[in-house]
C-alpha positions as CSV (number, residue, x, y, z in Angstrom):
1,X,64.2,5.8,-117.6
2,X,65.3,8.9,-118.5
3,X,67.1,9.7,-121.7
4,X,69.6,12.4,-123.4
5,X,70.8,13.1,-126.7
6,X,74.2,14.0,-128.0
7,X,75.5,15.2,-131.0
8,X,75.7,12.4,-133.2
9,X,72.2,11.9,-132.4
10,X,72.6,8.7,-130.5
11,X,70.4,8.1,-127.4
12,X,72.0,7.5,-124.1
13,X,70.6,5.9,-121.4
14,X,71.0,8.5,-118.2
15,X,71.0,7.4,-114.7
16,X,67.6,7.5,-112.8
17,X,67.3,9.9,-110.6
18,X,67.5,9.5,-107.0
19,X,64.1,9.5,-105.0
20,X,65.3,12.3,-103.2
21,X,65.9,14.5,-106.3
22,X,62.6,13.7,-107.6
23,X,60.9,15.1,-104.2
24,X,63.2,18.0,-103.1
25,X,65.4,17.9,-100.1
26,X,62.8,15.9,-98.1
27,X,65.1,13.4,-97.0
28,X,64.6,9.2,-96.8
29,X,61.9,7.8,-94.4
30,X,63.4,6.7,-91.2
31,X,62.1,4.9,-88.4
32,X,61.2,6.3,-84.9
33,X,63.7,4.0,-83.7
34,X,66.6,5.1,-85.6
35,X,65.9,8.6,-84.2
36,X,67.9,8.8,-80.7
37,X,66.7,12.2,-79.8
38,X,62.9,11.5,-80.7
39,X,62.8,8.0,-79.3
40,X,64.3,9.6,-75.7
41,X,61.8,12.4,-76.0
42,X,58.7,9.5,-76.6
43,X,59.8,7.5,-73.7
44,X,60.6,10.7,-70.9
45,X,56.7,11.6,-72.5
46,X,55.4,8.3,-71.7
47,X,57.2,8.7,-68.2
48,X,55.4,12.1,-67.7
49,X,51.9,10.6,-68.8
50,X,52.3,7.7,-66.2
51,X,52.8,10.2,-63.4
52,X,50.3,12.0,-64.5
53,X,47.8,9.3,-64.2
54,X,48.8,8.6,-61.1
55,X,47.8,12.5,-60.2
56,X,44.4,12.3,-62.2
57,X,43.6,8.4,-60.1
58,X,44.7,10.3,-56.9
59,X,42.3,13.3,-57.6
60,X,39.2,10.5,-58.3
61,X,39.2,9.3,-54.8
62,X,36.1,10.8,-53.9
63,X,34.0,9.2,-56.8
64,X,35.2,5.8,-56.1
65,X,38.1,4.6,-53.9
66,X,38.6,1.1,-55.5
67,X,38.9,2.4,-59.0
68,X,41.1,5.5,-57.6
69,X,43.8,2.9,-56.1
70,X,43.2,0.4,-59.0
71,X,44.0,3.1,-61.9
72,X,46.9,4.6,-59.3
73,X,48.7,1.2,-59.0
74,X,48.4,0.5,-62.6
75,X,49.8,3.7,-63.4
76,X,52.8,3.4,-61.2
77,X,53.5,-0.2,-62.8
78,X,53.4,1.4,-66.4
79,X,55.9,3.8,-65.2
80,X,58.3,1.2,-63.7
81,X,58.0,-0.4,-67.1
82,X,59.2,2.7,-68.8
83,X,61.8,3.3,-66.2
84,X,63.3,-0.2,-67.3
85,X,63.3,0.8,-70.9
86,X,65.5,3.0,-70.2
87,X,67.7,1.2,-67.1
88,X,71.1,0.8,-69.1
89,X,71.4,4.9,-70.0
90,X,70.7,5.8,-66.4
91,X,73.2,5.7,-63.6
92,X,73.0,3.0,-61.1
93,X,72.2,5.0,-58.4
94,X,69.7,7.0,-60.2
95,X,67.8,4.4,-61.7
96,X,67.7,2.6,-58.1
97,X,66.4,5.7,-56.3
98,X,63.4,6.1,-59.2
99,X,62.9,2.3,-58.9
100,X,62.4,2.7,-55.4
101,X,60.3,5.8,-55.1
102,X,58.0,4.0,-57.6
103,X,57.6,1.0,-55.6
104,X,57.3,2.5,-52.3
105,X,54.5,4.9,-53.6
106,X,52.7,1.9,-55.1
107,X,53.3,-0.8,-52.1
108,X,51.7,1.8,-49.6
109,X,48.3,1.1,-51.1
110,X,48.8,-2.4,-51.2
111,X,46.5,-2.9,-48.3
112,X,43.8,-0.8,-49.7
113,X,44.2,-3.2,-53.0
114,X,43.6,-6.1,-51.0
115,X,40.6,-5.3,-49.2
116,X,39.0,-4.2,-52.5
117,X,39.5,-7.0,-54.3
118,X,39.0,-9.8,-51.6
119,X,34.8,-9.9,-52.1
120,X,35.1,-10.7,-55.7
121,X,38.4,-13.0,-55.3
122,X,36.1,-15.1,-52.8
123,X,33.5,-15.5,-55.7
124,X,35.8,-17.5,-57.5
125,X,36.2,-20.1,-55.5
126,X,33.5,-23.3,-55.3
127,X,32.8,-23.3,-51.4
128,X,30.5,-25.6,-49.5
129,X,28.4,-24.0,-46.8
130,X,31.1,-24.5,-44.1
131,X,33.9,-22.6,-46.5
132,X,31.3,-20.0,-47.4
133,X,30.3,-19.4,-44.0
134,X,33.7,-19.1,-42.7
135,X,34.9,-16.5,-45.7
136,X,31.8,-14.5,-44.9
137,X,32.6,-14.0,-41.3
138,X,36.3,-13.4,-42.4
139,X,35.5,-10.7,-44.9
140,X,32.5,-8.9,-42.4
141,X,35.6,-8.6,-39.7
142,X,38.1,-7.5,-42.2
143,X,36.1,-4.4,-42.9
144,X,37.1,-3.1,-39.8
145,X,40.5,-3.0,-40.7
146,X,39.9,-1.2,-44.2
147,X,41.9,1.9,-44.2
148,X,39.8,5.3,-43.7
149,X,39.1,7.4,-46.9
150,X,41.4,10.2,-45.0
151,X,44.6,7.6,-44.9
152,X,44.0,6.8,-48.2
153,X,43.5,9.9,-49.9
154,X,47.0,10.9,-47.9
155,X,48.9,7.9,-49.5
156,X,47.6,8.6,-53.0
157,X,48.5,12.6,-52.9
158,X,51.9,11.6,-51.2
159,X,52.7,8.6,-54.0
160,X,51.6,10.8,-56.7
161,X,53.8,14.1,-55.7
162,X,56.8,11.5,-54.9
163,X,55.9,9.9,-58.9
164,X,55.9,13.3,-60.4
165,X,59.1,14.6,-59.0
166,X,60.6,11.5,-60.6
167,X,59.9,12.7,-64.1
168,X,62.3,15.5,-63.7
169,X,65.1,13.0,-61.9
170,X,64.6,10.6,-65.0
171,X,64.7,13.4,-67.7
172,X,68.1,14.8,-65.7
173,X,69.8,12.0,-65.3
174,X,69.4,10.7,-69.2
175,X,71.7,11.5,-71.8
176,X,70.4,13.5,-74.8
177,X,69.8,10.5,-77.1
178,X,68.6,6.8,-76.4
179,X,69.6,4.3,-78.6
180,X,67.3,1.6,-79.6
181,X,69.9,-1.0,-78.5
182,X,69.3,0.2,-74.9
183,X,65.5,-0.1,-75.2
184,X,65.9,-3.6,-76.6
185,X,68.0,-4.8,-74.2
186,X,65.5,-3.4,-71.2
187,X,62.5,-5.3,-72.9
188,X,64.7,-8.2,-73.5
189,X,65.7,-8.2,-69.6
190,X,62.0,-7.9,-68.8
191,X,60.8,-10.7,-71.1
192,X,63.6,-13.0,-69.8
193,X,62.5,-12.7,-66.4
194,X,59.3,-13.6,-67.1
195,X,59.8,-16.3,-69.2
196,X,62.0,-17.8,-66.4
197,X,59.8,-17.3,-63.4
198,X,56.8,-18.9,-65.7
199,X,59.2,-22.0,-65.6
200,X,59.4,-21.6,-62.3
201,X,56.0,-21.1,-61.3
202,X,55.0,-24.9,-61.6
203,X,56.8,-25.6,-58.6
204,X,56.5,-22.1,-56.9
205,X,53.6,-19.6,-56.1
206,X,55.7,-16.8,-55.8
207,X,57.2,-17.2,-59.1
208,X,53.8,-17.3,-60.3
209,X,53.6,-14.0,-59.0
210,X,56.8,-12.7,-60.6
211,X,55.5,-13.8,-63.6
212,X,52.3,-11.8,-63.4
213,X,54.4,-8.4,-62.4
214,X,57.1,-9.0,-65.4
215,X,54.2,-10.3,-67.9
216,X,52.1,-6.9,-67.0
217,X,55.3,-4.6,-67.3
218,X,56.3,-6.5,-70.6
219,X,52.4,-5.7,-71.8
220,X,52.9,-2.0,-71.0
221,X,56.1,-1.8,-72.7
222,X,55.2,-3.2,-75.7
223,X,52.2,-0.6,-75.6
224,X,54.6,2.3,-75.3
225,X,57.0,1.2,-78.4
226,X,53.4,0.2,-80.5
227,X,52.4,3.8,-80.1
228,X,55.2,4.9,-82.7
229,X,56.0,1.9,-84.4
230,X,52.6,0.2,-85.6
231,X,50.9,-2.8,-85.8
232,X,53.8,-5.5,-86.0
233,X,54.5,-4.7,-82.3
234,X,50.9,-4.2,-81.4
235,X,50.8,-8.1,-82.5
236,X,53.1,-8.9,-79.9
237,X,51.5,-6.6,-77.2
238,X,47.8,-8.6,-77.7
239,X,49.7,-12.0,-77.4
240,X,51.2,-10.8,-74.1
241,X,48.4,-8.9,-72.6
242,X,46.1,-12.2,-73.2
243,X,48.3,-14.5,-71.2
244,X,47.9,-11.5,-68.4
245,X,44.3,-11.8,-68.4
246,X,44.6,-15.3,-67.4
247,X,46.8,-14.6,-64.6
248,X,44.7,-12.5,-62.9
249,X,42.1,-14.5,-61.1
250,X,45.2,-16.9,-59.8
251,X,46.8,-13.7,-58.4
252,X,43.6,-12.6,-56.8
253,X,43.3,-15.9,-55.3
254,X,47.0,-16.2,-53.7
255,X,46.1,-12.7,-52.0
256,X,43.0,-14.2,-50.7
257,X,44.7,-16.9,-49.3
258,X,47.0,-14.7,-47.1
259,X,43.9,-12.3,-46.5
260,X,41.7,-14.7,-45.1
261,X,44.8,-16.0,-42.7
262,X,45.5,-12.6,-41.6
263,X,42.0,-11.5,-40.7
264,X,40.8,-15.3,-39.4
265,X,40.3,-13.8,-35.8
266,X,38.2,-16.4,-34.0
267,X,37.5,-18.4,-36.9
268,X,37.3,-22.1,-35.8
269,X,40.6,-23.6,-37.0
270,X,38.9,-26.4,-38.9
271,X,36.4,-24.0,-40.9
272,X,39.8,-21.9,-41.9
273,X,41.8,-24.8,-42.8
274,X,38.6,-25.9,-45.2
275,X,38.6,-22.3,-46.9
276,X,42.2,-22.3,-47.2
277,X,42.4,-25.9,-48.7
278,X,39.5,-25.1,-51.6
279,X,41.3,-21.9,-52.2
280,X,44.5,-23.6,-52.6
281,X,43.0,-26.3,-55.3
282,X,41.8,-23.4,-56.8
283,X,44.7,-21.6,-57.3
284,X,46.7,-24.4,-58.4
285,X,43.9,-25.3,-61.1
286,X,44.0,-21.7,-62.5
287,X,48.0,-21.6,-62.5
288,X,48.5,-24.5,-64.3
289,X,45.4,-23.2,-66.8
290,X,47.5,-20.0,-66.8
291,X,50.9,-21.2,-67.6
292,X,49.5,-23.4,-70.5
293,X,47.7,-20.4,-71.8
294,X,51.3,-18.7,-71.8
295,X,53.5,-21.3,-73.2
296,X,53.4,-20.0,-76.8
297,X,53.9,-16.6,-75.9
298,X,57.2,-17.0,-74.0
299,X,58.3,-19.7,-76.0
300,X,60.9,-17.9,-77.8
301,X,64.3,-17.5,-76.4
302,X,65.3,-13.7,-75.2
303,X,67.6,-13.0,-78.2
304,X,64.9,-14.3,-80.6
305,X,62.1,-12.3,-79.4
306,X,64.7,-9.0,-79.3
307,X,65.2,-9.7,-82.9
308,X,61.2,-10.2,-83.5
309,X,60.6,-7.1,-81.8
310,X,63.1,-5.1,-83.7
311,X,61.7,-6.5,-87.1
312,X,58.1,-5.5,-86.0
313,X,59.1,-2.3,-85.1
314,X,60.9,-1.7,-88.9
315,X,57.6,-2.6,-90.4
316,X,56.3,0.7,-90.5
317,X,58.5,3.9,-90.2
318,X,57.6,7.3,-88.9
319,X,56.2,9.8,-91.6
320,X,58.9,12.1,-93.2
321,X,59.1,15.4,-91.5
322,X,59.2,18.1,-94.1
323,X,61.2,20.9,-93.3
324,X,59.0,24.4,-92.9
325,X,61.2,26.0,-95.2
326,X,60.4,23.6,-97.9
327,X,58.1,24.5,-100.5
């Protein structure tokens, strides 16, 4: 405690120095989530990074088609996840336009993705001799329907260019600052949609697929936020990511079921039915396992999840920036 002496030689306690007085005009620590201009800059940068990743993936198609398509679609899913964090700050028509552009660019490569994944998906199913023979015949016939490399290249390049154009559109439509409440509301909405879809997935394969998509977007959103907040949010991200990992095999088999029906051709009906039945049983088992694995991650109500996120985001404030003119 600092002291001072007056004429009577009596020692009187003086008030302690404030931290900012001790350190100079540095300002107090401030979390990035409280800096609305910086929050906007970071989120736009993340959207830009996703668009750049799509462009890089498109340019890598000659090295490996499967990897290029996978990385491209992943980049667009991440871009959509960032868009949803900003949704409340955008005019409705602009938000919808960007969302549809991303959706169309991603769906254009859906067929290429299915053909790439189908052979590996078949190995997830325990098949008898009849079912295996039918699967081999269908995969062989399906190769004739694989999109040509030139077509895939064109779709990748067009989609990457269209995604890049959304960066400028997004930045122009956003206000100059983004409040943390806007970001939390966007993430909370995705969490709620994922949570609801998980419940419905007990009876609906379509709902399971929805749960998978929303869970992936949620994992991307938490990854984005963790980059400028710290370990607390990273823990939440890893929790959701672990659930996403359990969903993948089931979703691949849901795709495979439709794939074999589409490309069955002259396959004997009884062989096709046996194959579809085997896939269906495996899908149901995997879906049940995934739902159990996701129970804890989605046990919180959306409001409690949002509060936990904000608390975690404040555990590690951003470092104080010292102005250039301060010695």
